[in-house]
C-alpha positions as CSV (number, residue, x, y, z in Angstrom):
1,M,0.0,0.0,0.0
2,N,1.2,3.5,-0.9
3,Y,0.3,6.6,1.1
4,R,0.7,10.3,1.1
5,I,0.0,12.3,4.2
6,I,-1.9,15.6,3.8
7,P,-1.7,17.7,6.9
8,V,-4.9,19.7,7.4
9,T,-6.4,22.4,9.6
10,A,-5.0,24.2,12.6
11,F,-5.0,20.8,14.4
12,A,-2.2,19.6,12.0
13,Q,-4.2,16.4,11.5
14,N,-2.7,13.7,9.3
15,C,-5.3,13.0,6.5
16,S,-4.0,10.0,4.5
17,L,-4.4,9.3,0.8
18,I,-3.8,5.6,0.4
19,W,-3.8,3.6,-2.8
20,C,-3.0,0.3,-4.5
21,E,-0.2,0.8,-7.0
22,Q,-1.4,-1.9,-9.4
23,T,-5.0,-0.6,-9.8
24,R,-4.5,3.1,-8.9
25,L,-7.6,2.9,-6.8
26,A,-7.5,5.0,-3.6
27,A,-9.1,5.9,-0.3
28,L,-9.0,9.0,1.9
29,V,-8.6,8.3,5.6
30,D,-9.8,11.0,8.1
31,P,-10.3,14.1,5.9
32,G,-10.5,16.5,8.9
33,G,-10.9,19.7,6.9
34,D,-9.3,21.9,4.2
35,A,-11.4,20.2,1.6
36,E,-10.0,22.3,-1.3
37,K,-6.4,21.3,-0.3
38,I,-7.4,17.7,-0.3
39,K,-9.2,17.9,-3.6
40,Q,-6.0,19.4,-5.2
41,E,-3.9,16.5,-3.8
42,V,-6.3,13.9,-5.0
43,D,-6.8,15.4,-8.5
44,A,-3.1,15.9,-9.0
45,S,-2.3,12.3,-8.0
46,G,-4.0,10.7,-11.0
47,L,-5.7,8.2,-8.7
48,T,-9.3,7.1,-8.7
49,L,-10.9,7.8,-5.3
50,M,-13.3,5.0,-4.3
51,Q,-14.1,5.7,-0.6
52,I,-13.6,7.8,2.5
53,L,-12.6,5.9,5.7
54,L,-13.0,7.3,9.2
55,T,-11.2,6.2,12.3
56,H,-13.5,8.1,14.8
57,G,-16.0,10.8,15.1
58,H,-14.1,13.8,16.2
59,L,-14.4,17.0,14.1
60,D,-10.7,17.3,13.3
61,H,-10.9,13.9,11.6
62,V,-14.2,14.1,9.7
63,G,-14.8,17.8,9.0
64,A,-14.4,17.5,5.2
65,A,-15.8,14.0,4.8
66,S,-19.3,15.0,3.7
67,E,-18.1,17.6,1.2
68,L,-15.6,15.3,-0.4
69,A,-18.0,12.4,-0.5
70,Q,-20.5,14.5,-2.4
71,H,-17.8,15.9,-4.7
72,Y,-16.4,12.5,-5.7
73,G,-19.6,10.5,-5.4
74,V,-18.0,8.0,-3.0
75,P,-19.2,6.4,0.3
76,V,-18.1,7.3,3.8
77,I,-17.2,4.2,5.7
78,G,-16.6,3.9,9.5
79,P,-16.1,4.3,12.4
80,E,-17.8,1.8,14.7
81,K,-21.4,2.7,15.6
82,E,-20.6,3.7,19.2
83,D,-19.2,6.9,17.8
84,E,-22.6,7.9,16.3
85,F,-23.2,10.5,19.0
86,W,-20.0,12.2,18.0
87,L,-21.0,12.4,14.3
88,Q,-24.5,13.6,15.1
89,G,-22.9,16.2,17.4
90,L,-20.7,17.7,14.7
91,P,-22.6,21.1,14.8
92,S,-21.8,21.5,18.5
93,Q,-18.3,20.4,18.0
94,S,-17.7,23.0,15.3
95,R,-19.3,25.7,17.5
96,M,-17.0,24.7,20.4
97,F,-13.9,25.3,18.3
98,G,-15.2,28.4,16.6
99,L,-15.2,26.7,13.2
100,G,-17.7,26.9,10.3
101,D,-20.9,25.1,10.4
102,C,-20.6,21.3,10.1
103,E,-23.7,19.2,9.5
104,P,-24.3,15.9,11.3
105,L,-22.9,12.9,9.4
106,T,-24.2,9.4,9.0
107,P,-21.8,7.1,7.3
108,D,-22.9,4.8,4.5
109,R,-21.5,1.9,6.5
110,W,-20.5,1.3,10.1
111,L,-17.4,-0.8,10.8
112,N,-16.9,-3.7,13.3
113,E,-13.9,-5.6,14.6
114,G,-12.7,-8.1,12.0
115,D,-14.1,-6.3,9.0
116,R,-12.1,-6.1,5.8
117,I,-11.8,-3.1,3.5
118,S,-10.5,-3.4,-0.1
119,V,-8.6,-0.6,-1.7
120,G,-7.8,-2.1,-5.1
121,N,-5.7,-5.2,-4.3
122,V,-4.9,-4.0,-0.8
123,T,-6.9,-5.5,2.1
124,L,-7.2,-3.5,5.3
125,Q,-8.0,-5.2,8.5
126,V,-10.4,-3.3,10.8
127,L,-9.6,-3.3,14.6
128,H,-11.9,-1.8,17.1
129,C,-9.7,0.2,19.6
130,P,-11.9,2.1,22.0
131,G,-10.6,4.4,24.7
132,H,-10.1,7.8,22.9
133,T,-13.6,7.4,21.7
134,P,-15.9,4.3,22.1
135,G,-16.2,3.6,18.4
136,H,-12.6,4.2,17.4
137,V,-11.2,1.9,14.7
138,V,-7.8,1.5,13.1
139,F,-6.8,0.1,9.7
140,F,-4.0,-2.4,9.2
141,D,-2.4,-3.5,6.0
142,E,-0.5,-6.7,6.9
143,Q,1.3,-7.0,3.6
144,S,3.0,-3.6,3.9
145,K,3.1,-3.6,7.7
146,L,1.4,-0.3,7.8
147,L,-1.1,0.8,10.4
148,I,-3.4,3.9,10.3
149,S,-3.9,4.5,14.0
150,G,-6.0,7.6,14.3
151,D,-5.8,9.1,17.8
152,V,-5.1,5.8,19.6
153,I,-1.3,6.0,19.7
154,F,1.3,8.6,18.9
155,K,5.1,8.8,18.9
156,G,5.8,9.0,22.6
157,G,2.2,9.4,23.6
158,V,-1.4,8.1,23.5
159,G,-4.8,9.6,22.7
160,R,-6.6,11.8,25.1
161,S,-9.3,10.2,27.2
162,D,-10.9,13.2,28.8
163,F,-13.6,13.5,26.2
164,P,-17.2,12.2,26.8
165,C,-17.0,8.4,26.9
166,G,-13.2,8.3,26.9
167,D,-11.5,5.7,29.0
168,H,-7.8,5.7,29.6
169,S,-7.5,2.2,30.9
170,Q,-9.5,0.9,28.0
171,L,-7.3,2.9,25.6
172,I,-4.1,1.3,27.0
173,D,-5.8,-2.1,26.9
174,S,-6.6,-1.5,23.2
175,I,-3.0,-0.7,22.4
176,K,-1.5,-3.6,24.4
177,R,-4.0,-6.3,23.2
178,K,-4.8,-5.1,19.7
179,L,-1.9,-3.1,18.3
180,L,1.4,-4.2,19.9
181,P,0.8,-7.9,18.9
182,L,0.8,-6.8,15.2
183,G,4.6,-6.7,15.4
184,D,7.5,-4.4,16.3
185,D,8.2,-3.9,12.6
186,V,4.8,-2.3,11.9
187,T,4.9,1.4,11.0
188,F,1.9,3.5,12.1
189,I,0.5,6.8,10.8
190,P,-1.0,8.6,13.8
191,G,-3.7,11.2,13.6
192,H,-1.2,13.9,14.5
193,G,2.6,14.2,14.5
194,P,5.4,12.0,13.1
195,L,5.3,8.3,12.2
196,S,6.8,5.7,14.4
197,T,6.9,1.9,14.8
198,L,5.1,-0.2,17.3
199,G,8.4,-1.6,18.4
200,N,9.7,1.8,19.2
201,E,6.6,2.6,21.2
202,R,6.7,-0.7,23.0
203,Q,10.2,0.1,24.3
204,H,10.0,3.9,24.8
205,N,6.5,5.2,25.0
206,P,6.1,6.1,28.7
207,F,2.4,5.3,28.7
208,L,3.0,1.7,27.8
209,Q,5.6,0.8,30.4
210,D,4.2,-1.6,33.0
211,E,5.5,0.5,35.9
212,M,3.4,3.5,34.7
213,P,0.1,3.8,36.7
214,V,-3.1,3.6,34.7
215,W,-5.4,6.4,35.6
């Protein structure tokens, strides 16, 4: 799987354009805003956009999803249905951050643990990783050892859990039970900040060391 990171909005969110090299079919993951910038990147790529994938329902990850879905005539897929309240609350989220109006969003398909998403000849595994939000999912391409982790894990950090229905202990459990077993050689694209590997985070992320209290 090939990818290009498109940083968007004042939140410096990593929107990912991913594609299959053989078929040139593509997907956008977490288009959080700056729709015109994303359109320029997609149109210049020569790829055929087939779908928009969402890891979770926070505004900074979904803000441009509806506009782009309508523009390209593609479905919005994900996250898991427990994030429905976040997507229906997008108007209040946008007001909270002083941003333009953002309509409620209902995806064309909810995702569940164990689902598979095809991007051309690439198959993404869906893992449900609650904690940052209750319906957070991540996307894993086993062949290329690449994980799109949303706001679950970062280089040297983990996602916030002080939002409604966030749960820090559940977040750490998701990382330790779902993500770390994928392998130390897996590279992940986080929702914000630089890429890292699961092996590096297993060794050095202070939130994942057993001696760290879980609170």
